[in-house]
N, C-alpha and C positions, 0 to 999 in steps of 0.2 A: 451595436444592433443587429450585423449579420449574423454572429455568433446565436443570440436569441432565435432567429428563424429556422437555424438549424437544428436547436433543441426541440422546438415545438412538436417535432413529428415521433421524437423519440421519447419524448413526454407521454405524448398520448397513445403511443405503442404500448409503454411500461405499465401505464394506467389501465388500459383495457385487458391486460392479461389476467388481473384478479377477476374483472366481471365477467370475462369468457369461462373461468373457471366456476364461479357461482352459477350462471347461469345453464352451463353443461350438469351441473350437480354431479351425483355419483360416479356417471361414466368416464370421466376423466380420473376424479380422486381414488376409486377402488381399485384399480388394475396398478395405479403407481404405488400408494399408500397401504394397501392391503393385500394385494398380488390375489386380487380376485375380480370375476367379471361378471354381469349378470344378463340373463336373457331371457326372454318372455316368447312363447310361442301359442297361435291360439289353438293348434290340434296335433295330435300325433304326426300327421303326415309331414306338417311343416317341421318337427324336431327332426323326422328322421331325413327330410332333403335337406337345413338348413345348420343342422348342431354337427359339431365335428366329433363330438364324444358319441358312446357308443352307451345305451341301455334298454335291450332287448325285452325286458319287463314290463316297458311302457304299453300299456292297452290300447288297443286301436280306436277307441272311443274318447281317448284323453284328449281335453281341453283346457283352455288357461293355464299351460304348462309354465312353469317359473324356474329358472335355472340359476343357480350360483355355483361357480366354477374356480380352480384355483388357475391362475396364470403361469404355476412352474411346475405343477406336478397333475395326476389324474384325480383330484379330490374333488368332489362335486355333490350338491345336493339337490334334489326336484321333487316339487309338489307340483300336484296335475289334480285335475276335477275328474273322476269316471266315475261309472255306474258298472263297470266290470270287474268281474274276480281277475287275480291273476292268473297266468298260465300254470297250471300244475307241472306241465313238463318242463317250466323253467324255473319255478319258486316251490320251495319248502318252508314249513313252518320251523325254526329252529329258536333257541333261548336267545334273548339278544345279550349282544356281550359289545356291541359298539354304538357309536352315535355319530349324528353328523358333524361337520369340522363347522358349518355354515347355518344360521338360522334364516330362516323364511320366514315373513311376518303372516301371523293368522296360522302357522300349523303347530299343530302339540310337539311337546315336548317327548324327544326319545327313551326320556328316561322314565317316563310313567308306562313305559311299555315292557312286558316282561317275556315278550315272545314277539318275533318279525319273521317276516320271510326272509328266507336266503335266497336271492336269483343271481348266481353267479359270485362276482365280487361286490354287488349291490346287498345292502340290507332295506328291506321297504317294510312299511308298518301304514295301515289305513287310516285314513283322515275323517273328518264328518261328511266331505263331499268327494274324496277320492284315496290318494295314495300320496306319500312323503317316501322318497328313497335316499338313500346316500352311499358314497362308495370312497374310499375302501371299506368294507367291513370287517370284522375281526377274521382274522384265518380258520378258524373254528366254527365260525358263521359259514365262511365260503365254502370249507370241507363238506359241508352237509347240503348243501345247494344239489338240486338235481341236474345242473349245468356246471360245467368247469369255468 
């Protein structure tokens, strides 16, 4: 009888682990299984304040910012809502030679674009309500960017 009483907490703990994973959703699975993490920000100001990455091309009016990024390197994709044009001092139109490593639901396929904006090491294309950007872009795209 004593052995069963000591096993009960262990069995309860082991049974709770799958439930915790299911309830936490992708926030636990993605970084481990896919080596990717997701984050969302309400505004460009929050991205600048809280995100550890760098994307100078993000317009100041950006809202509903979704980021998918690698946990092992600098690969990332950003989708955002914005009515602003990209800064021509940062971004220039080039022939598209790259595509994002991650997909964000509701964004267009980069393969449908023949041209993108090269913004340093980011490639950026217009979406219905804003912009979709990814890094790294192709080295030839980056070479044509107004900014290094």
